[in-house]
N, C-alpha and C positions, 0 to 999 in steps of 0.2 A: 584457513578457517579453523578455529578451535571448536571442539564439540563437547561442551559441558553438559551435564544433565539438564535438559530443557525444562524440567519440572522439579526443581529441588524441593524436597519434602514429600514427594510422591513416589520416591524409589520404593517405599514400603507398601505401595498400593498393590503388591502381589496378593495381599489378603483379599482384595476384591476380585471379581471376575476379570481375568486378564483380557479377554476379548472385548468386553464392554468398556473397561477402563482405558484400553489402548485408544479407543475412539473418543471417549469422553474427554480425556485430558487434553486432546488437541484443541478443543474449543472452550471447555469450562475453565481451564486454569491458565491458558495462554492468550486467549482472546478477551478483549474488553478489559484488559488489566489496567489501563491508564485511568487514573483518577481525573475527573473534570477539573480544569483550571479555574473555570468560573461556573458557579451554580446560581441560578435565579430562584430565589425564594418567591414562588409565584402563588398569588391569591386568585384562584380560578373564578371566584365569584365576582371579581372586578372586571372581567371581560364583558364586552357587549354581546348581545345575542341571547337566545333562550338558555336558561340554566340547564335544561335537559340535554341540549346539544353540547354544552361545555363539558358535561360529565361524560358524554359518549365520545367526544372528540376533543380532549383537552389540548391546550397549548403545550408545545414541546420545546420550542426555541423562540428567542426574541433577538432581533437585530436593531441596528440604529433606526431612529425615527419611530420606534414602537411597532415595527413590522413583525408580524407573528407567523410562525409555522405551527400547524396543528398535527397531531399524531397521525391521522389517517393519510394526509398528503405525504408525510415523510415515509410512512411504511409502504405506501404505494410505489414511491420512487425506489426505496430499498429493494422491493420485490423485483422491479424492472431491471435494476442495475446488477443485483448480486445473485438472483435465483439460479442462473444458469452457468455461473463461473465456478471455478474449482472449489472455493470455500463454500459457496452456496450449495453446490451439489453434495458436498460432504455433510452439511448441516441438514439437507433434505433427507439424506440417507439415515442420518442419526435420528431425526424426528420420526421417520417411518419405523425404524427398528424399535424405538421406545413404544410406539403405539401398537406395533405387532406383538411385542413381548407382553404388554398389558392385556391384549385381546386373547392371546394364547393362555396366559395365566388364568383368565376368567373362565375359559372353556375347560381347562384342566383342573379347576378348583384349587389353584395354588394361591395361598395368601401368605404374605410375609409379615410376621408379627413385629411389633415395636421392639420386643426383646431381641429378635434376630438382627435387626438393624443396629440396635444399641451394642450388641456383641461385636458386630463387624466394625462399628465406629471405634469402640474401645481398642480393638486390635490395631487399627490404623493409627490411632493416637499413640499407642504404646510403641509402635515401630517408628513413628515420627520422632518421638523423644529419644529413642535409642539411637537414631541417626543424627542426633545433635540439634534437631529442630525444636521450636517452642511447643509444637503440638499441631494437630490437624486443623483446629479452629483458626489459628494464626495463618496457616498456609492458605486456607480457603478464603478468608477475609482479605488477605493481601492481593488476591487475584480477582476480587470483585464478584465472588459467587456467594449466593445466599446459603445460609446454613441449612434451611429446610429443603432448598433445592438440591443440595448435595446429598442430603439424607434420601431424597427420592432417587438419586442416581445409585446410591447404595442398594435401595430396594430393588431397582431394575437389574442391578448386577446379580443379586441373589435369585431373582426370578429367572434370569437366563441360565444361571448355574443349575437350578432345580429342573428347569425344562429340559436341559441337555441330559441331566442324569436320568430323567424319566424316559427320554427318547432312546437312550442307550441301555435301558433296563437296569440301571444302577440304583442303589439306595441313596438316601439323603446324606449319608456319611461318606459315601464313596467319592474319591477325588476325581475331578475331570479337568483336563488341561484347557488353557486358553484356546489352543488350536482346535481342540474338539468342539468347544462351544462356538467358535467362529464358523467352523465348517457346518455345524448343525444349523446355525441361524441362516447362513447363505443358502443352504438347501431348502429351508422353509420359505425363504423369499422367492427362490427360483420356482418352486412348485406352485406358488400362487401367482407368478407372472406380474411383477411390479411394472407398471407403465407410467413413465414420466411424460406428461403432456407438454407440447410446445406453447409458447405465448401466442396470442394475448390472453389465453385462459378465459374465454368467453363463458365457459361453463362454470367458472369459479373454482375449478379443481386443478391443482398443480400435479398431483400424482394419485394413482389409485391401484389397489391390489385387492381383488375380490371385494368384500364389503368395506374394506378400509379405504378412506380417502383422506387426502390432505388438501384443504381448501386454501385459496389465495390469502384470505385474511388471517387464517391460522398460521400459515407459513411466513407471511409478512411480519407478524408479531414475533415469531420465533427468530427470524433473521435480525429484527430490531434488538432483541434481547441478547443475541449471541455474537453479532459482529463486533469488531473492535470499536472502541470509543472514537478513534480517529475517523473511521469510515462513517459513523453516524453523524458526527459533528460536521464533517465535510459535506455530507448529503444535505443537512439542514442549512449549511452556509450557501450552497448552490440555490436552494429554494428561496432563501432570503434575498440573494443577489438578483434573481429573476424579478422578484416583486419590486425591489428598489429601482431596477433598470426600467421596468415598465412605468414607474412614476416619472422617470426622467424623459420618457418618450410617450407622453399622454395622448398625442395625436396619431400614434402609429396604428394603422388599420390592420385587421387580421390578414388581409391579402398581402400587405407589405411585409408583415412579420413572417408569413409562410415563405415568401420569396427570399427573404434574408436567410432563413434557415436552410432552404434548398441551395442557395448560393454557398453557404458555409459547408454543406455536405459535399457539394461538387468540388470545392477547394480541397477538402480532405481526401476526396477520391483521387484527385490529380496528384497530391503529395504521396498518397499510398502507391500509386502506379510507378512513381519515381523510385521509391524506397524498397518496394517489394514486387519486383517483376516476376510474373508467373503465378502470382497469388491474387485472386480477385478481392475487391473491397468487401464483398459480402462474405467471403470465406474468412477474412480476418475479423469481421464483426462477429461471425458465428463462434470463432475461437475465444472471443472475449465475452460470450454469453449475450450478445446483442443481435438485433435485426435492424433493418432500415426503419421499421415502424417504431421500435423502442428508441432508436437513435434520434428520430425526429422529436420524440417526446422528452428526451433527456435534457435537463436544464443546462448541462455543460455546453451543448450545441447552441441552445438559445442564448446563453451568456456570451459565447464567442460571436454569434451573429449580431446581437443587440449592441455589444460594446463596439464592434466594428462599425455598425450603422451610426452610432452616436459620434464616434470619432470622425467619420466621413462627413456627417452633418456639420459638426462644430468646426472642423479644420479645413477639410477639402484638400485637394492636391497642393494648392499654394501654401496653406497653413502647415501641412506636413513638411514641405520644403523649408519654410521659415523656421520651424522647430528644429530641423536638422542643422541649419546654419547657426542658430543660436546655441546649440549644444553639440557642435561638431566633434569636439574632443571626446565627449561621452560616447557618441555613436561610433566614431572611428575606433575608439579604444576597445569597444566591445565587439564590433562587427567588421572592422576594417582590415587592414593588412595583417596577415597571420603567418606564422612559421610552423610547419609540421615538425614536431619536436619529440625526441625520446630522451630519457634521463637515466643516469646511473648514480646511485646515492651511496655514500659511505657516512655512517653516523660518526660525529665528532663533536668536540667541545673545547672550551678554553683549557680545561684540564682533563686528563684521563682518570677514570675511576671504575668502580665495579659495573656501572651502567653505561658509561661512555668509553668505548674501547681504545680511542685514540684522540690526540689533540687535532686542532684544525690544521696545523702545520704538517703533521704526519699524514693526515688524510689527503692534503694537497699534493704531497710527495708521491703517495701511492697512486693517486689519480693521474698525475703527470706521466708516470710509467705506463699505466694502462692506456693512456691517450695515444701513445706511440703504436699500440697494437690495433687501434681502431682504423683500419684502412677503408672500410665501407660499412654499410648498415648491417650487413650480416655479421661482420666482426663485432660491431658494437652490441648487437643483440646477444651474441654469444658471451660477451663480457658481462652484460647485465645479468644473464642467467647464472653466471658463476659468482659474481662479486656484489651485486647490489644488495643493500640492506633495507630495502623498501619491499615488504611482502607483496603489496599490490603491484608494484612495478615489476617484480619478478614474474608474476602471472601474465602480465601484458607485454613482457619483454621490453619494458621501459617506455612504451608508447604513451605519450600524453595527448596526442592528436594535434589539432590546430590551436596554437596559442596566440591570442591577440595581445596588444599592448596593455589593455585595461581589464583583462579577464581575471576576476577576483578569485578564481579557483586555484590559481598558481601563485607561488611566492613572488614577491616584488623583485627579489634578486634574480630570479630566473628570467622574468620578463625584461628587466633592465639589461641583462647580459645579451639576450637575443636581439633587442632593438637598438642597443648601443652599437652592436655589430652591423645591423642592417642600415641604420641611419647614417653611419659614417661611410657608406658605400661598399660595405662588405658584400662579396659575391658568393653565392651558393652554387657550386658546380653541380652538374647533372647527378652525380653519385651522392651528393651531400657532404657535410663536413662536421667536425667535432669542435666544440667550444669548451673552455674551462681550464682548470677547475674553477667552480663558482662556489663561494662560501654562503651557506644558508644559516639559519638560526641554530639548527641542531645537526649540522653536518655539512658536507661538501659534495658537489656533483659535477659530472660531465654532462654536456648537452649535445645531442646530435640533431642537426637541422637537415631534414630530408628534402624539403621544398619550401617555397615561399608563395603565398597566395596574395595577390594584390587586393585592395579594397574593392568591393563589388560595385557594379553600376547602380545608378539611381533606382532603376526599376526593381532591384532587389533590396537596396537600402531602405526604400520607402516602406517596405513591409516591416522592417525592423523598427522604424519610427512609429508606424501604426501600432505595432504590438506593444511598444513601450508606453504609448499614450493610453492604450486599453488597460494595461497593467495599473497605471496611475489612477485611472477612473475607478477600477475595482477597489484599490486601496483607499480612495476618497469616500466612496459611498458605502462600502461594507467590507472592511478588512476582516480577515479570518478571526483574529483575536477579539473582535467585537461581538462574536456570537455567544449568546448566553443560553445554556441548556437548562431546562426546568429540572428541578430536583426530582430524582426518581425516573427521569426520562431515559 
């Protein structure tokens, strides 16, 4: 992994308060940076319902068939999904710090003038241009942050700086380090005893500290504004999917829906027990910021439950078997016989040049020599660590995992080499064997087959068929790229 400056154009931000900017830049200039691919120019007066309601709870997303999602339902789900996960906790911490700084500034009579903000802004802009950037405005706008919003961040950074100076008995002109400011702020928070409350937040409060509180609606709006565009659009998509699936199942009773959701949760609980022995399902939910209660309310669970119910109703066991027989090549290619494979790659081309170190013929000759040294999987892994020119492969010691005949993640030449060998009766001994060299588009490779797994029995394959039909249903009724976000959402 390379490690370039994650916030180009903010290297000069040392002029701002280091402690505050270190936190700010994590979310203000790296989150929500994606521009929307589709924006709906929405006339809110065209919606049905009282105009006052529309203004208080405007439409935020539209899907196929004129299905709408309003702001409050989206923000409610955003709160449930993200409030307790790592990014949400960081944003809660940041929101609280901003509110605390404002409260302390009010008590201490500290006011930051427009001229102070302008001076700090000019210094940042000067440093940006000196660093070869177009200027601070360009950097801010390219990351989806409002100009006035960033000015407020500058104001808060100056507030933190002055409060730290005051606490340390220093003058306005005396320098304070970022470490000093961060230590001071942490001590202020500890002295007040910040309490983060668990969901479902029936009191309407997410966190409190003495007289300061952060309410659910306030934090939901903050999350909505600060989370990445991808997370917000995906959340809206899930809400739209639920609504369109409910239209597909108009006769579904609440009791049947609850039963389907509980069945889906039990299915996931069983899968969890297989994959994570020694860790309870509830512990894993807690690590992702969820509880059983929030899981039951999450549209992702309802989508899984309702699509499965729809497929079961429409096809049934016989229909699933018929689908498999009609598309046997597809399902066997994706989920059937598989070879546990590792790979050693040398970059090559038709001609050697500055970017291509060898020709295909030279690579095949090198690999043929290495092949003689691969007596077992341990030898092969050692060769991968020394010689492979695939950075990802070096980290995994060449392991690709189980490769099926139709797995699109791997080059056709790799899959053909594996299954040409297996289809012609090739036998894989207990210790495995090496194949190749195999020529690829941009190099040549050796392949190590450790084991072969035969096609699964029908009771497992039927789940793959079910999953594929559910995927097709989602693509039919509400594909992700059909979601249109309202401008300004």
